C-alpha positions as CSV (number, residue, x, y, z in Angstrom):
1,M,-4.2,33.9,-58.8
2,P,-3.8,30.6,-60.7
3,M,-5.7,27.6,-59.2
4,P,-3.6,25.0,-57.7
5,A,-3.0,21.8,-59.6
6,F,-3.8,18.6,-57.6
7,E,-1.9,15.6,-58.5
8,E,-1.3,12.2,-56.9
9,Y,2.2,11.7,-55.4
10,E,4.0,9.5,-53.0
11,P,5.9,11.2,-50.1
12,A,9.2,9.8,-48.8
13,G,8.4,6.3,-47.4
14,D,10.7,6.9,-44.3
15,C,8.8,10.1,-43.3
16,V,8.2,9.9,-39.6
17,C,5.7,12.7,-39.3
18,R,2.4,11.9,-37.8
19,G,0.4,12.6,-41.0
20,C,2.5,10.1,-43.1
21,A,2.7,7.5,-40.5
22,E,-1.2,7.6,-40.2
23,R,-1.4,7.5,-44.0
24,R,0.9,4.4,-44.4
25,R,-1.2,2.6,-41.7
26,S,-4.5,3.4,-43.4
27,L,-3.1,2.2,-46.8
28,A,-1.8,-1.0,-45.3
29,R,-5.1,-1.9,-43.8
30,A,-7.1,-0.9,-47.0
31,R,-4.8,-3.0,-49.3
32,A,-5.3,-6.1,-47.0
33,I,-8.9,-6.0,-48.1
34,P,-10.0,-8.2,-51.0
35,L,-10.7,-6.3,-54.2
36,R,-14.2,-7.7,-54.3
37,D,-14.9,-6.1,-50.9
38,G,-13.5,-2.7,-52.0
39,G,-9.9,-3.2,-51.0
40,H,-7.8,-1.4,-53.7
41,P,-10.4,1.3,-54.7
42,A,-10.7,2.1,-51.0
43,A,-7.0,2.5,-50.7
44,R,-6.9,4.6,-53.8
45,G,-9.7,6.7,-52.4
46,A,-7.9,7.1,-49.1
47,R,-4.8,8.1,-50.8
48,R,-6.6,10.6,-53.1
49,A,-8.3,12.2,-50.0
50,L,-5.0,12.4,-48.1
51,V,-3.3,14.1,-51.1
52,L,-6.1,16.6,-51.6
53,A,-6.0,17.4,-48.0
54,T,-2.3,17.7,-47.9
55,A,-2.2,19.9,-51.0
56,A,-4.9,22.1,-49.6
57,G,-2.9,22.6,-46.4
58,V,0.1,23.7,-48.4
59,V,-2.0,26.2,-50.3
60,L,-3.4,27.5,-47.0
61,G,0.1,28.2,-45.8
62,G,2.1,25.3,-44.3
63,T,2.7,21.8,-43.7
64,G,1.4,21.9,-40.2
65,G,-2.0,22.4,-41.3
66,A,-1.7,19.6,-43.8
67,T,-0.7,17.2,-41.3
68,A,-3.6,18.1,-39.1
69,V,-6.0,17.8,-42.0
70,A,-4.5,14.5,-43.2
71,V,-4.8,12.9,-39.6
72,E,-8.4,14.0,-39.3
73,A,-9.3,12.6,-42.8
74,V,-7.6,9.1,-42.1
75,G,-8.7,9.0,-38.5
76,A,-12.3,9.4,-39.4
77,A,-12.2,6.0,-41.1
78,D,-9.7,4.2,-38.9
79,S,-10.5,5.3,-35.3
80,V,-9.4,2.9,-32.5
81,D,-12.0,2.1,-29.9
82,T,-10.8,2.3,-26.4
83,P,-12.3,-0.6,-24.4
84,A,-14.1,0.3,-21.2
85,P,-12.1,-0.2,-17.9
86,G,-12.5,-3.7,-16.8
87,S,-13.7,-5.2,-20.1
88,A,-12.0,-8.3,-21.4
89,A,-10.9,-6.4,-24.6
90,Q,-8.8,-4.0,-22.7
91,D,-6.3,-6.9,-22.3
92,D,-5.8,-7.1,-26.1
93,P,-3.8,-4.0,-26.9
94,G,-4.1,-4.0,-30.7
95,S,-1.2,-1.7,-30.4
96,P,-0.5,0.5,-33.3
97,Q,3.1,1.6,-33.4
98,G,5.7,3.6,-35.3
99,G,8.5,2.2,-37.4
100,R,12.2,2.3,-36.7
101,T,13.5,5.8,-35.9
102,P,16.5,7.4,-34.1
103,L,16.2,8.5,-30.5
104,H,14.0,11.6,-30.5
105,G,16.2,14.7,-30.8
106,R,19.3,12.8,-32.0
107,K,20.3,13.2,-35.5
108,A,20.7,9.9,-37.5
109,G,24.4,9.1,-38.2
110,P,26.1,6.7,-40.5
111,A,24.9,3.1,-40.8
112,G,25.9,1.3,-37.7
113,N,25.6,4.2,-35.5
114,P,23.3,3.3,-32.6
115,G,21.1,6.4,-33.4
116,A,20.7,5.5,-37.1
117,P,17.7,3.6,-38.1
118,A,19.2,2.1,-41.3
119,R,20.1,-1.1,-39.4
120,P,20.5,-2.4,-35.9
121,G,22.9,-0.2,-33.9
122,V,25.6,-1.3,-31.6
123,V,24.4,-3.9,-29.0
124,K,25.4,-2.5,-25.4
125,R,25.9,-5.0,-22.6
126,I,23.4,-4.9,-19.9
127,D,22.4,-7.1,-17.0
128,R,18.9,-8.4,-16.1
129,T,18.5,-6.3,-12.9
130,T,19.2,-3.2,-15.0
131,I,16.7,-4.1,-17.6
132,I,14.0,-4.4,-15.1
133,N,14.9,-1.3,-13.2
134,R,14.8,0.5,-16.5
135,A,11.4,-0.9,-17.2
136,K,10.2,0.4,-13.7
137,L,11.3,4.0,-14.6
138,W,8.2,4.3,-17.0
139,L,6.1,2.3,-14.7
140,D,6.8,4.8,-11.8
141,A,6.3,7.7,-14.1
142,K,3.0,6.4,-15.5
143,V,4.1,7.2,-19.1
144,P,1.0,7.6,-21.3
145,Y,0.8,5.4,-24.3
146,S,1.5,7.0,-27.8
147,M,2.7,5.8,-31.1
148,S,3.8,9.3,-32.0
149,D,5.0,11.0,-28.9
150,Y,8.4,10.5,-27.3
151,W,9.3,10.4,-23.6
152,T,12.1,12.6,-22.2
153,D,14.7,9.8,-22.7
154,G,14.0,9.9,-26.5
155,Y,12.1,6.7,-26.8
156,R,8.7,6.4,-28.5
157,Q,5.8,5.8,-26.0
158,D,4.6,2.5,-27.6
159,C,5.3,-1.1,-26.8
160,S,8.3,-1.5,-28.9
161,G,9.7,1.8,-27.8
162,Y,9.4,0.6,-24.3
163,V,11.5,-2.6,-24.9
164,S,14.0,-0.4,-26.8
165,M,14.3,1.6,-23.7
166,A,14.6,-1.2,-21.3
167,W,17.2,-2.8,-23.3
168,N,19.0,0.5,-23.8
169,L,19.0,0.3,-27.6
170,G,20.3,3.3,-29.3
171,S,17.3,3.6,-31.4
172,N,13.4,3.3,-31.4
173,E,12.7,-0.2,-32.9
174,W,9.3,-1.8,-33.8
175,T,7.9,-5.3,-33.5
176,G,9.4,-6.2,-36.9
177,S,12.9,-5.3,-35.9
178,L,13.3,-6.2,-32.2
179,D,14.0,-9.9,-33.1
180,K,17.2,-8.7,-34.9
181,F,18.6,-7.7,-31.5
182,A,17.7,-11.2,-29.8
183,T,17.7,-14.9,-30.1
184,R,14.6,-17.2,-29.9
185,I,14.5,-19.3,-26.7
186,T,12.0,-21.7,-25.2
187,K,9.3,-21.0,-22.6
188,E,11.4,-23.0,-20.1
189,E,14.4,-20.7,-20.7
190,L,12.7,-17.5,-20.0
191,L,14.2,-15.1,-17.4
192,P,13.5,-11.6,-16.2
193,G,14.4,-9.1,-18.9
194,D,13.6,-11.4,-21.9
195,M,10.7,-10.4,-24.1
196,L,7.5,-12.0,-25.6
197,L,7.0,-10.9,-29.1
198,F,4.0,-11.1,-31.4
199,H,4.6,-9.6,-34.8
200,N,1.9,-9.8,-37.4
201,P,3.6,-9.3,-40.7
202,A,0.4,-9.4,-42.7
203,D,-0.9,-6.4,-40.8
204,P,1.7,-5.0,-38.3
205,N,-0.6,-2.5,-36.7
206,N,-3.3,-5.1,-35.9
207,G,-2.4,-7.1,-32.9
208,S,1.4,-6.8,-33.0
209,H,2.6,-6.3,-29.5
210,V,5.7,-7.0,-27.3
211,V,6.1,-7.2,-23.5
212,I,9.0,-7.6,-21.1
213,F,9.1,-10.9,-19.0
214,G,9.4,-10.0,-15.4
215,G,9.2,-13.6,-13.9
216,W,6.7,-16.4,-13.4
217,A,3.7,-15.3,-11.2
218,D,2.8,-19.0,-10.3
219,E,4.4,-22.4,-9.9
220,T,2.5,-23.9,-12.8
221,R,3.9,-21.3,-15.2
222,T,0.6,-20.4,-16.5
223,H,1.0,-16.7,-15.6
224,Y,3.9,-14.4,-15.6
225,V,4.5,-10.8,-14.6
226,A,4.5,-8.6,-17.8
227,Y,5.8,-5.1,-18.0
228,E,4.4,-3.4,-21.0
229,Q,3.5,-0.2,-22.6
230,T,-0.2,-0.1,-23.4
231,R,-3.3,2.1,-22.9
232,P,-3.5,4.2,-20.9
233,T,-0.1,4.0,-19.3
234,T,2.8,1.7,-18.6
235,R,1.7,-1.3,-16.6
236,K,2.9,-4.4,-14.7
237,L,0.5,-7.2,-14.5
238,A,0.2,-11.0,-13.8
239,T,-0.6,-12.1,-17.5
240,P,-1.5,-15.5,-18.9
241,Y,1.2,-17.1,-21.1
242,G,1.7,-15.9,-23.8
243,Y,-0.8,-13.1,-23.7
244,W,-4.6,-12.3,-23.1
245,A,-5.1,-12.7,-26.9
246,N,-3.2,-14.4,-29.7
247,S,-1.6,-16.3,-26.9
248,A,0.1,-18.9,-29.2
249,K,1.6,-16.3,-31.4
250,Y,3.8,-14.6,-28.6
251,L,7.3,-16.0,-29.0
252,P,10.0,-15.8,-26.3
253,Y,13.3,-14.0,-27.2
254,R,16.6,-13.2,-25.2
255,F,18.4,-9.9,-25.8
256,N,21.8,-10.6,-27.4
257,G,23.5,-8.1,-25.1
258,V,22.1,-9.6,-21.7
259,T,24.7,-10.6,-19.1
260,G,24.0,-12.2,-15.6
261,G,21.9,-10.6,-13.0
262,V,18.7,-11.9,-11.7
263,V,18.2,-15.6,-12.0
264,P,15.1,-17.5,-10.5
265,E,15.5,-19.6,-7.7
266,A,13.6,-22.7,-9.0
267,P,10.6,-23.5,-11.3
268,G,7.7,-21.4,-10.2
269,S,9.6,-19.0,-8.0
270,G,9.5,-16.2,-10.5
271,A,12.1,-13.5,-10.2
272,E,13.0,-13.9,-6.7
273,P,16.8,-14.7,-6.1
274,P,18.0,-17.8,-4.3
275,A,19.0,-17.8,-0.7
276,P,22.4,-16.1,-0.2
277,G,25.4,-18.2,-0.6
278,P,29.1,-17.9,0.2
279,K,30.9,-15.0,-1.4
280,P,34.2,-15.2,-3.2
281,G,37.0,-15.2,-0.6
282,D,34.8,-16.7,2.2
283,A,36.8,-19.0,4.5
284,T,36.1,-22.7,4.9
285,V,38.5,-23.2,7.7
286,F,37.5,-21.9,11.2
287,P,39.3,-18.5,11.6
288,G,39.6,-18.8,15.5
289,A,37.6,-17.6,18.3
290,A,39.5,-14.4,18.6
291,K,37.7,-13.2,15.5
292,F,34.5,-13.2,17.5
293,A,35.4,-11.3,20.6
294,P,33.3,-8.4,21.8
295,G,33.8,-5.4,19.4
296,A,35.8,-7.3,16.8
297,T,35.4,-6.2,13.2
298,N,36.3,-8.5,10.3
299,D,35.1,-10.3,7.4
300,S,34.6,-13.5,9.3
301,V,32.0,-11.9,11.4
302,A,30.1,-10.9,8.2
303,Q,30.5,-14.4,6.7
304,L,29.1,-15.9,10.0
305,G,26.1,-13.6,9.9
306,R,25.3,-14.4,6.2
307,M,25.5,-18.2,6.9
308,L,23.2,-17.9,10.0
309,I,20.7,-15.8,8.1
310,E,20.6,-18.5,5.4
311,R,19.9,-21.2,8.2
312,G,16.9,-19.3,9.6
313,A,18.4,-16.5,11.8
314,Y,16.8,-13.6,10.0
315,R,15.0,-12.5,13.1
316,F,18.1,-11.7,14.9
317,Y,19.1,-9.2,12.2
318,P,16.6,-6.2,12.1
319,K,17.9,-5.0,8.7
320,G,18.1,-8.4,7.1
321,V,21.9,-8.2,6.5
322,A,25.0,-9.0,8.4
323,D,27.8,-6.4,9.1
324,R,31.5,-6.9,10.1
325,T,31.3,-6.0,13.8
326,W,30.6,-8.7,16.3
327,S,27.6,-7.9,18.5
328,D,24.8,-9.3,20.5
329,H,22.7,-10.2,17.4
330,D,25.5,-12.3,16.1
331,K,25.7,-14.1,19.6
332,L,22.1,-14.8,19.9
333,A,21.9,-16.1,16.3
334,T,24.8,-18.4,16.9
335,Q,23.2,-19.5,20.1
336,A,19.9,-20.3,18.4
337,F,21.8,-22.4,15.7
338,Q,23.7,-24.2,18.4
339,R,20.6,-25.1,20.3
340,A,18.8,-26.3,17.0
341,Q,21.5,-29.1,17.1
342,G,20.5,-30.1,20.5
343,W,23.5,-28.6,22.3
344,T,23.1,-27.1,25.7
345,G,25.3,-25.5,28.4
346,A,28.8,-24.3,27.2
347,D,28.3,-26.0,23.9
348,A,25.4,-23.4,23.2
349,D,27.1,-20.3,24.5
350,G,26.6,-18.2,21.2
351,V,30.4,-18.2,20.4
352,P,31.1,-20.1,17.3
353,G,33.7,-22.9,17.5
354,A,35.3,-25.1,14.9
355,H,32.3,-27.6,15.0
356,T,29.7,-24.8,14.6
357,W,31.7,-23.2,11.7
358,R,31.9,-26.5,10.0
359,L,28.2,-27.2,10.0
360,L,27.5,-23.8,8.7
361,V,30.1,-23.8,5.9
362,E,29.1,-27.2,4.8
363,R,25.4,-26.6,5.2
364,K,25.0,-29.5,7.6
365,G,23.0,-29.8,10.7
366,K,19.5,-28.5,11.5
367,N,18.1,-25.0,10.6
368,I,17.1,-22.7,13.3
369,P,13.3,-23.2,13.8
370,P,10.8,-20.4,13.8
371,L,10.2,-18.4,16.9
372,V,6.7,-19.6,17.4
373,A,5.6,-23.1,16.2
374,G,3.2,-22.9,13.2
375,A,3.8,-19.2,12.8
376,P,4.9,-19.3,9.1
377,G,1.4,-20.0,7.9
378,P,-2.3,-20.2,8.8
379,G,-3.5,-23.3,10.7
380,G,0.1,-24.2,11.5
381,V,1.2,-24.8,7.9
382,R,4.8,-23.9,7.6
383,A,5.3,-24.5,3.8
384,Y,5.2,-21.7,1.4
385,P,1.5,-21.8,-0.1
386,G,2.4,-21.1,-3.7
387,A,2.5,-18.0,-5.9
388,A,-1.1,-18.4,-7.0
389,V,-2.3,-17.3,-3.6
390,F,-0.8,-13.9,-4.2
391,R,-2.5,-12.9,-7.4
392,P,-4.6,-9.7,-7.8
393,G,-8.0,-10.3,-6.2
394,S,-7.1,-13.7,-4.7
395,S,-8.5,-14.5,-1.2
396,H,-6.7,-16.9,1.0
397,P,-6.0,-17.3,4.7
398,A,-2.2,-17.1,3.9
399,V,-2.6,-13.6,2.6
400,E,-3.8,-12.4,6.0
401,A,-1.1,-14.4,7.8
402,L,1.5,-12.7,5.5
403,G,0.1,-9.3,6.3
404,R,0.2,-9.8,10.0
405,Q,3.8,-10.9,9.8
406,L,4.6,-7.8,7.8
407,V,3.1,-5.6,10.4
408,K,5.0,-7.5,13.0
409,K,8.2,-6.9,11.2
410,G,7.6,-3.2,10.7
411,F,6.5,-3.3,7.0
412,G,2.8,-2.6,7.3
413,K,2.8,1.2,6.5
414,H,0.7,0.9,3.4
415,Y,-2.2,-0.8,5.3
416,T,-5.0,1.6,6.0
417,T,-7.3,-1.3,7.0
418,G,-6.6,-4.9,7.8
419,P,-4.6,-6.8,6.8
420,G,-7.2,-9.3,5.5
421,P,-7.5,-12.4,3.4
422,R,-7.9,-10.7,0.1
423,W,-4.6,-9.8,-1.8
424,G,-4.3,-6.2,-2.7
425,E,-2.0,-3.4,-3.7
426,A,-1.3,-2.7,0.1
427,D,0.0,-6.2,0.6
428,R,2.2,-6.0,-2.6
429,R,3.7,-2.6,-1.6
430,N,4.4,-3.8,1.9
431,V,6.1,-6.9,0.5
432,E,8.1,-4.9,-1.9
433,A,9.3,-2.8,1.0
434,F,10.4,-6.0,2.9
435,Q,12.3,-7.3,-0.2
436,R,14.2,-4.1,-0.6
437,A,15.2,-4.3,2.9
438,Q,16.9,-7.5,2.0
439,G,18.9,-5.5,-0.5
440,W,17.0,-7.0,-3.5
441,R,16.3,-4.9,-6.5
442,G,14.6,-5.1,-9.9
443,A,12.3,-8.1,-10.4
444,A,13.6,-9.5,-7.2
445,A,11.7,-6.9,-5.4
446,D,8.4,-6.8,-7.3
447,G,6.3,-7.2,-4.1
448,Y,5.1,-10.8,-5.0
449,P,6.3,-13.2,-2.3
450,G,8.2,-16.2,-3.3
451,P,9.6,-19.0,-1.2
452,E,12.6,-17.1,-0.1
453,T,10.5,-14.1,0.9
454,W,8.2,-16.3,2.8
455,R,11.1,-18.1,4.5
456,R,12.8,-14.8,5.8
457,L,9.6,-13.3,6.7
458,F,8.5,-16.0,9.1
459,A,12.0,-16.8,10.2
């Protein structure tokens, strides 16, 4: 049997098998080392070791063995340390990643096809709420981080594959191509569904990373909620702007296909939506008392309920929403609003008249006060205490006041003890349940209370 001839060769540059991907990363790192420090010779040595291992695998009977040997040979010199849980280094992913590829299991089509890696595919329109909901799919599934594996939806399980999935791109992008689908924006323009991108062109596999912006975590905008794919699994975490490491290198971008959706209420309020306003078709002229007779069902009743909830009548609506049928909760809420104006007797009978309707439509008059004076906060403080109070590990009397109000409203099922003054996951999950009861979804129901959540909870 003739001895195999070993020779140096270059496999296809776009090969996406794990062995070739590892080989390209190894060579890129070695070539970045100055010659005086062994840069190019090391690269040549790594290339020769890979070629010998690959050729040996072919002789032994197949490419599968070659890939396994090649990965082992390269990995011996380029292992990635996994920081211990709780260490500061754990917040610097140093995420290696794959290049541009089609969705896993889909054949690459002609250039321009969303599944073809040759150039950016067709940009599909998507709203912000859908982006955040898609990001939560991997969060809920606890998708493990991998630069070579693909999740069941066809997207690669690394940071750029995660953003590709959330934006519903037709291909797996990487940090060097995601900006082709987006437009640079400023920090002040960031909204849920945008991304913060750090691409290191000198060494793309050393430090390059990308996260999805989920909203501001505090009023000073020093921290934001980041959805990201990192070790060990997908996570959502309050993160310092722009990131734990290489902070100044993270640049904000907006997906070119994004439409409306979640819009922050005000600076510092994060992803929480503004208070409900009038819907298209809402009447400005009083529709007449007959619309509010016992058992009446019509759009005016629903409009009245929405306006009353906006003015502080949440406690009269157990589900947090108004319906189209007139009932006692509408009458009691209307009466509470009338009494807040100082009216008594027949003027506060709970049936809306033209004057009551005008004040509600024009957002004039006084809001309905809380049920118990001082109830909205500890020590009689009614104002929202700020998002910084509700960060992981934070301890504040307002956290306990929030928890007690959640229990009172029937949203305390996740507490096994307490509630207490230290913010924890049980608090967050209870707040999320309350927010979802308002009909909010996506980043608007992330479990972190903003001013509107606070107002409704203590109304």
